[in-house]
TIDRENNU-183026 format. One line per 10 residues: their letters; for each residue x, y, z of C-alpha. Coordinates in Angstrom, 3 decimals. Layout:
<nugus>
A	X,Y,Z | ...
</nugus>
This chain:
<nugus>
XXXXXXXXXX	50.160,-69.052,-12.781 | 47.396,-70.239,-15.101 | 44.980,-70.572,-12.173 | 45.698,-67.008,-10.987 | 45.248,-65.677,-14.456 | 41.841,-67.360,-14.673 | 40.771,-65.775,-11.358 | 41.710,-62.319,-12.670 | 39.746,-62.881,-15.857 | 36.757,-64.049,-13.842
XXXXXXXXXX	36.890,-60.925,-11.636 | 36.954,-58.565,-14.601 | 34.118,-60.529,-16.212 | 31.965,-60.058,-13.106 | 32.674,-56.315,-13.056 | 31.751,-56.007,-16.705 | 28.343,-57.569,-15.973 | 27.243,-54.368,-14.099 | 26.256,-53.483,-10.501 | 26.094,-56.339,-8.102
XXXXXXXXXX	25.825,-57.105,-4.432 | 27.794,-59.681,-2.501 | 25.758,-62.525,-1.136 | 26.625,-65.583,0.830 | 27.394,-67.459,-2.366 | 29.368,-64.633,-4.012 | 28.592,-61.544,-6.130 | 24.952,-61.109,-7.201 | 23.755,-58.860,-10.034 | 21.725,-55.918,-8.566
XXXXXXXXXX	19.636,-55.557,-11.690 | 18.583,-59.170,-11.383 | 17.626,-58.661,-7.748 | 15.506,-55.604,-8.519 | 13.890,-57.322,-11.468 | 12.905,-60.239,-9.318 | 11.477,-57.882,-6.675 | 9.359,-55.713,-8.977 | 8.218,-58.458,-11.309 | 4.828,-58.704,-9.569
XXXXXXXXXX	4.255,-54.934,-9.468 | 2.639,-53.096,-12.386 | 2.957,-49.318,-12.983 | -0.532,-49.352,-14.519 | -2.462,-50.805,-11.563 | -2.992,-49.754,-7.975 | -0.527,-51.700,-5.798 | -3.115,-53.533,-3.703 | -3.853,-57.269,-3.617 | -7.604,-56.796,-3.236
XXXXXXXXXX	-9.361,-54.344,-5.516 | -11.618,-52.965,-2.736 | -8.668,-52.025,-0.525 | -8.181,-48.281,-0.100 | -4.642,-47.119,-0.722 | -3.458,-44.507,1.778 | -1.061,-41.865,0.423 | 0.815,-39.685,2.902 | 1.432,-36.175,1.597 | 3.936,-33.641,2.891
XXXXXXXXXX	4.874,-30.148,1.745 | 7.840,-27.863,2.339 | 7.931,-24.295,1.086 | 11.322,-23.192,-0.215 | 10.647,-19.662,-1.447 | 7.961,-17.208,-2.508 | 9.201,-16.284,-5.952 | 6.709,-13.697,-7.145 | 3.295,-12.176,-6.463 | 1.590,-10.749,-9.533
XXXXXXXXXX	-1.141,-8.450,-8.232 | -2.435,-7.565,-11.685 | -3.087,-11.170,-12.760 | -3.601,-12.443,-9.185 | -0.945,-15.128,-9.506 | 1.553,-16.376,-6.925 | 4.716,-18.297,-7.815 | 6.062,-20.741,-5.221 | 8.983,-23.141,-5.040 | 7.880,-26.163,-2.997
XXXXXXXXXX	9.054,-29.673,-2.225 | 6.244,-32.222,-2.435 | 6.695,-35.633,-0.791 | 4.364,-38.590,-1.359 | 4.582,-41.911,0.498 | 2.464,-45.006,0.003 | 2.801,-48.753,0.498 | 3.098,-51.031,-2.514 | 1.938,-54.474,-1.444 | 3.882,-56.084,-4.272
XXXXXXXXXX	7.253,-54.495,-3.461 | 8.046,-55.958,-0.027 | 10.858,-58.504,0.469 | 13.162,-60.002,3.026 | 16.600,-58.405,2.724 | 18.241,-61.631,3.907 | 16.919,-63.431,0.861 | 18.193,-60.742,-1.493 | 21.816,-60.458,-0.408 | 21.029,-57.816,2.265
XXXXXXXXXX	19.403,-55.383,-0.192 | 17.121,-53.147,1.946 | 16.246,-50.318,-0.447 | 16.805,-49.084,-3.964 | 15.691,-46.349,-6.340 | 13.745,-46.638,-9.559 | 12.532,-44.272,-12.260 | 9.022,-43.021,-11.644 | 7.805,-44.745,-14.777 | 8.742,-48.165,-13.339
XXXXXXXXXX	6.189,-48.126,-10.499 | 2.649,-46.977,-9.926 | 2.287,-43.357,-8.748 | -0.886,-41.536,-7.648 | -2.350,-39.040,-10.120 | -2.213,-36.118,-7.681 | -2.735,-32.618,-9.044 | -2.843,-29.111,-7.538 | -6.259,-27.627,-8.207 | -5.174,-23.955,-8.009
XXXXXXXXXX	-2.096,-24.443,-10.198 | -2.038,-22.509,-13.457 | 1.245,-24.120,-14.439 | 3.496,-26.720,-12.831 | 7.210,-26.755,-13.528 | 9.337,-29.706,-12.512 | 12.917,-28.971,-11.539 | 14.086,-32.522,-12.272 | 13.405,-33.888,-15.728 | 13.945,-37.554,-14.733
XXXXXXXXXX	12.295,-38.200,-11.374 | 12.991,-41.245,-9.207 | 11.269,-43.006,-6.352 | 12.806,-44.710,-3.344 | 11.595,-48.214,-2.351 | 12.423,-49.979,0.917 | 12.024,-53.605,1.937 | 8.740,-52.997,3.776 | 7.087,-51.904,0.544 | 6.959,-48.175,1.250
XXXXXXXXXX	7.515,-46.046,-1.838 | 8.643,-42.434,-1.450 | 8.407,-39.866,-4.212 | 10.117,-36.519,-3.514 | 9.637,-33.909,-6.209 | 10.578,-30.177,-6.222 | 7.957,-28.109,-8.033 | 7.662,-24.577,-9.376 | 3.984,-23.730,-8.952 | 2.140,-20.752,-10.388
XXXXXXXXXX	-1.096,-20.517,-8.417 | -4.295,-18.646,-9.011 | -4.901,-16.733,-5.777 | -7.513,-14.157,-4.779 | -5.467,-11.202,-3.550 | -6.966,-8.669,-1.145 | -5.166,-5.358,-1.788 | -7.259,-3.119,0.481 | -4.615,-2.948,3.238 | -1.653,-2.481,0.864
XXXXXXXXXX	1.252,-2.140,1.728 | 0.498,-3.654,5.158 | -1.408,-6.528,3.615 | -1.210,-10.279,4.123 | -2.336,-12.797,1.537 | -3.652,-16.346,1.842 | -3.191,-18.857,-0.941 | -4.462,-22.427,-1.016 | -2.691,-25.465,-2.418 | -5.310,-28.191,-2.753
XXXXXXXXXX	-3.842,-31.616,-3.565 | -5.956,-34.537,-4.670 | -6.238,-37.418,-7.142 | -7.591,-36.545,-10.515 | -9.426,-39.833,-11.218 | -9.131,-42.081,-8.189 | -12.058,-41.762,-5.817 | -11.843,-41.781,-2.047 | -12.538,-45.541,-2.108 | -9.409,-46.015,-4.214
XXXXXXXXXX	-6.937,-43.448,-2.857 | -7.113,-41.569,0.429 | -4.804,-38.632,1.152 | -3.569,-37.970,4.686 | -1.022,-35.393,5.875 | 2.281,-36.916,6.859 | 3.058,-34.222,9.447 | 1.150,-31.649,11.432 | 0.719,-28.085,10.200 | 3.151,-26.820,12.853
XXXXXXXXXX	5.865,-29.210,11.683 | 5.317,-28.137,8.071 | 5.565,-24.467,9.096 | 8.770,-24.954,11.102 | 10.419,-26.915,8.297 | 9.419,-24.278,5.746 | 10.733,-21.423,7.895 | 14.108,-23.127,8.141 | 14.490,-23.400,4.386 | 12.577,-20.404,3.018
XXXXXXXXXX	14.401,-17.480,1.460 | 13.349,-14.079,2.751 | 12.415,-11.482,0.159 | 9.540,-9.074,-0.164 | 7.193,-11.595,1.427 | 7.419,-13.283,4.816 | 5.863,-16.637,5.674 | 3.355,-16.143,8.499 | 1.561,-19.463,8.864 | 0.605,-22.721,7.165
XXXXXXXXXX	-2.664,-24.509,7.914 | -3.668,-27.999,6.825 | -7.200,-29.161,6.031 | -8.259,-32.692,5.033 | -11.686,-33.166,3.518 | -13.697,-35.136,0.990 | -14.993,-33.348,-2.073 | -18.063,-34.623,-3.891 | -18.290,-34.208,-7.631 | -21.401,-35.710,-9.122
XXXXXXXXXX	-21.787,-39.256,-7.850 | -18.152,-39.656,-6.802 | -16.171,-38.416,-3.814 | -12.498,-37.530,-3.825 | -9.980,-37.130,-1.055 | -8.390,-33.678,-0.753 | -5.711,-31.974,1.352 | -5.421,-28.177,1.400 | -2.320,-26.334,2.572 | -3.245,-22.713,3.276
XXXXXXXXXX	-0.149,-20.525,3.074 | -0.389,-17.102,4.705 | 2.294,-14.576,3.806 | 2.836,-10.964,4.793 | 4.379,-8.190,2.739 | 7.508,-6.372,3.936 | 6.209,-2.794,3.935 | 9.400,-0.860,4.766 | 10.156,-0.108,1.108 | 6.739,1.449,0.520
XXXXXXXXXX	6.787,3.363,3.795 | 10.124,5.001,2.987 | 9.381,5.739,-0.674 | 5.661,6.564,-0.623 | 4.128,7.292,2.772 | 6.927,9.330,4.381 | 7.412,11.748,1.408 | 3.668,12.397,1.294 | 3.700,13.123,5.025 | 6.525,15.640,4.579
XXXXXXXXXX	4.567,17.393,1.822 | 1.555,17.732,4.122 | 3.751,19.140,6.904 | 5.173,21.728,4.499 | 1.639,22.662,3.474 | 0.703,23.167,7.128 | 3.777,25.362,7.557 | 2.531,27.442,4.607 | -0.273,28.774,6.801 | 2.394,30.796,8.621
XXXXXXXXXX	2.743,33.001,5.525 | 0.537,36.116,5.997 | -2.794,35.704,4.296 | -2.461,39.040,2.469 | 1.011,38.158,1.177 | 1.356,37.679,-2.571 | 3.833,34.817,-1.997 | 1.385,32.491,-0.296 | -0.588,31.335,-3.336 | 2.491,30.672,-5.548
XXXXXXXXXX	4.014,28.670,-2.693 | 0.967,26.445,-2.310 | 0.461,26.058,-6.066 | 4.096,24.972,-6.440 | 3.587,22.448,-3.645 | 0.456,21.084,-5.341 | 2.171,20.712,-8.717 | 5.189,19.039,-7.123 | 2.983,16.506,-5.358 | 1.153,15.771,-8.613
XXXXXXXXXX	4.472,15.047,-10.330 | 5.423,12.807,-7.388 | 2.243,10.754,-7.831 | 2.951,10.333,-11.533 | 6.482,9.097,-10.833 | 5.478,6.562,-8.164 | 2.519,5.218,-10.118 | 4.486,2.105,-11.113 | 5.037,1.194,-7.456 | 1.323,0.937,-6.757
XXXXXXXXXX	-0.420,-2.384,-7.421 | -3.352,-2.427,-9.843 | -6.811,-2.941,-8.418 | -10.228,-3.758,-9.825 | -12.776,-3.774,-7.018 | -11.500,-2.282,-3.754 | -9.217,0.734,-3.805 | -6.159,0.205,-1.571 | -5.927,2.404,1.500 | -2.654,3.812,0.178
XXXXXXXXXX	-4.476,5.037,-2.943 | -7.109,6.688,-0.754 | -4.280,8.257,1.260 | -2.752,9.803,-1.872 | -6.096,11.083,-3.157 | -7.014,12.652,0.183 | -3.579,14.295,0.485 | -4.046,15.737,-3.006 | -7.513,16.958,-2.023 | -6.147,18.643,1.117
XXXXXXXXXX	-3.482,20.430,-0.928 | -6.117,21.581,-3.427 | -8.364,22.841,-0.622 | -5.437,24.717,0.877 | -4.763,26.477,-2.430 | -8.455,27.233,-2.901 | -8.758,28.652,0.622 | -5.850,31.034,0.055 | -7.241,32.190,-3.300 | -10.745,32.782,-1.930
XXXXXXXXXX	-9.499,34.774,1.060 | -7.257,36.898,-1.129 | -10.096,37.548,-3.596 | -12.572,38.475,-0.856 | -10.088,40.784,0.791 | -9.258,42.722,-2.383 | -10.088,46.481,-2.083 | -13.235,47.521,-3.910 | -14.660,50.815,-5.123 | -16.448,53.035,-2.628
XXXXXXXXXX	-20.054,52.709,-3.717 | -19.901,48.887,-3.555 | -20.252,47.041,-0.307 | -17.138,44.847,0.152 | -18.064,41.141,-0.090 | -16.019,40.047,2.913 | -17.696,42.394,5.458 | -21.032,41.420,3.909 | -20.313,37.720,4.565 | -18.979,38.573,8.009
XXXXXXXXXX	-22.194,40.437,8.823 | -24.184,37.404,7.678 | -22.273,34.804,9.705 | -20.934,36.934,12.618 | -23.543,39.669,13.309 | -22.577,40.105,16.951 | -18.870,40.206,16.245 | -19.363,42.874,13.574 | -20.675,45.256,16.233 | -17.286,45.251,17.891
XXXXXXXXXX	-15.403,48.511,17.973 | -12.699,46.978,15.841 | -14.853,47.707,12.805 | -15.383,51.371,13.755 | -13.200,53.906,12.057 | -10.270,54.570,14.317 | -8.324,57.747,14.556 | -5.422,58.148,12.142 | -2.829,60.876,11.555 | -4.849,61.944,8.499
XXXXXXXXXX	-7.853,62.608,10.760 | -5.724,64.806,13.045 | -4.425,66.775,10.067 | -7.959,67.275,8.794 | -9.110,68.616,12.179 | -6.114,70.952,12.427 | -6.864,72.471,9.016 | -10.551,72.800,9.836 | -9.624,74.599,13.044 | -7.364,76.922,10.986
XXXXXXXXXX	-10.256,77.793,8.660 | -12.510,78.619,11.598 | -9.789,80.811,13.163 | -9.253,82.690,9.882 | -12.982,83.239,9.496 | -13.224,84.520,13.070 | -10.239,86.828,12.498 | -11.765,88.095,9.268 | -15.058,88.929,10.959 | -13.202,90.602,13.818
XXXXXXXXXX	-11.076,92.618,11.420 | -14.133,93.574,9.434 | -15.800,94.971,12.544 | -12.739,96.871,13.696 | -11.554,98.218,10.363 | -14.688,99.454,8.703 | -12.895,102.635,7.870 | -10.130,100.941,5.972 | -10.127,100.457,2.252 | -12.475,97.997,0.621
XXXXXXXXXX	-9.695,96.769,-1.669 | -7.740,95.178,1.215 | -10.847,93.453,2.505 | -11.670,92.043,-0.906 | -8.173,90.622,-1.355 | -8.277,88.940,2.047 | -11.717,87.453,1.364 | -10.572,85.945,-1.937 | -7.529,84.406,-0.300 | -9.639,82.875,2.446
XXXXXXXXXX	-12.129,81.437,-0.038 | -9.334,79.880,-2.086 | -7.772,78.437,1.055 | -11.129,77.136,2.198 | -11.747,75.389,-1.154 | -8.329,73.794,-1.063 | -8.824,72.655,2.492 | -12.188,71.095,1.633 | -10.568,69.162,-1.220 | -7.870,67.911,1.107
XXXXXXXXXX	-10.433,67.006,3.734 | -12.506,65.063,1.185 | -9.446,63.114,0.073 | -8.529,62.462,3.687 | -12.010,61.186,4.345 | -11.777,58.792,1.397 | -8.353,57.535,2.454 | -9.506,57.116,6.035 | -12.541,55.147,4.935 | -10.462,52.922,2.682
XXXXXXXXXX	-7.900,52.312,5.414 | -10.633,51.383,7.846 | -12.153,48.953,5.364 | -8.763,47.437,4.617 | -8.011,46.891,8.296 | -11.433,45.340,8.789 | -10.939,43.012,5.846 | -7.468,42.070,7.023 | -8.723,41.223,10.498 | -11.527,39.084,9.115
XXXXXXXXXX	-9.131,37.390,6.662 | -6.759,36.495,9.473 | -9.598,35.199,11.649 | -11.071,33.150,8.814 | -7.631,31.812,7.908 | -7.040,30.721,11.499 | -10.433,29.012,11.564 | -9.649,27.222,8.275 | -6.264,26.157,9.647 | -7.869,24.609,12.738
XXXXXXXXXX	-10.454,22.763,10.633 | -7.692,21.659,8.237 | -5.559,20.226,11.044 | -8.537,18.519,12.701 | -9.690,16.875,9.466 | -6.157,15.793,8.548 | -5.550,14.318,12.010 | -8.879,12.453,11.926 | -8.100,11.033,8.486 | -4.629,9.875,9.514
XXXXXXXXXX	-6.035,8.269,12.671 | -8.652,6.334,10.696 | -5.988,5.335,8.179 | -3.686,3.999,10.888 | -6.535,2.017,12.463 | -7.359,0.342,9.141 | -3.703,-0.460,8.470 | -3.185,-1.864,11.957 | -6.255,-4.063,11.623 | -5.025,-5.344,8.277
X	-1.493,-5.975,9.510
</nugus>
């Protein structure tokens, strides 16, 4: 019983000593094993036995998500997983001599790590406060670290919202030259892209491609090893198409339909002015959806400005035609026929501009014929009734003169009305012809602009 009790006490004493591994001769303290392994390695010196040996660091990158793209400040936020692997010549051992221990983990501060920085990074956030490294028996050290990177990136907004952006992540040692530390990619660019596509979260931006470039950068008298990961991402444009481009297209279609309103109608100008004001309010409301720009105006901004210009031209065309076609006083030459004579001299000779026969003209001729018949009857009666009384002849002559004066007044008014009606019909015909010509030019210019716009957007996408 005493011997069994001693074995139990010994077992609990071994457990209380901490982690251990079982060797051939019994339990072995793991802390002691690790201490004996890393005793020759220093976190302050490069892990090479000869000072002129170049240490090769394998670098790998995996993109988890595109968090944000700030067009105003030209910053891109990424969540990436950065993996670094290098061989520490002082951390290799035979697992058989260390109770079968083949690998272990250590805090980053316990071993040497390369001073790798991201040149384009404005800020670097580390997800894990206490980072660790993994060490295997062959001496390879692996450091896996998730990072939240805010990068400075030159954004090209000309093709917005069908734009694609390219951002560079250039990794390299801060102090160690290429003779000390050399960076090499662990995997090919295609493998990095496939791994990133499997883990990336889809949002407003879509990952298009990842390219890898290895080069040596010279600064002064020293050269440094660099690896650049070029991330290309494309914007999901459906939101902007539905909320910006399609409504503007509907407004332009409604404006084209407004040409069906007669040009002389008083409802045409208020309709087009209301459309113009409504589109202006629409642009004010969607202003927050447009990205800011400094150098090149985005094509979408040009699209809005040109649509606004077309609406303004449409309103101006209707106002000018209505003003030119307004009736004028008789002794003034109407401005519209004057312009028509200047630009269409042959067309003005057409019979359409000649005064056509109206019911007022027929009435005027009938009354003129009546005056001539009365005068003929009066002369005939005067020749046949010379013997009658002079009083009857005088009364008849006065009545005929009064009737003749009244008829001449009516005929003068008829002539004025006929002339005005002829001028009005001429102006109306020219207004309709000019309006049709403006409509054709309007449609042709709008179609050409939309075609050019689509070509630019397709090239950018």
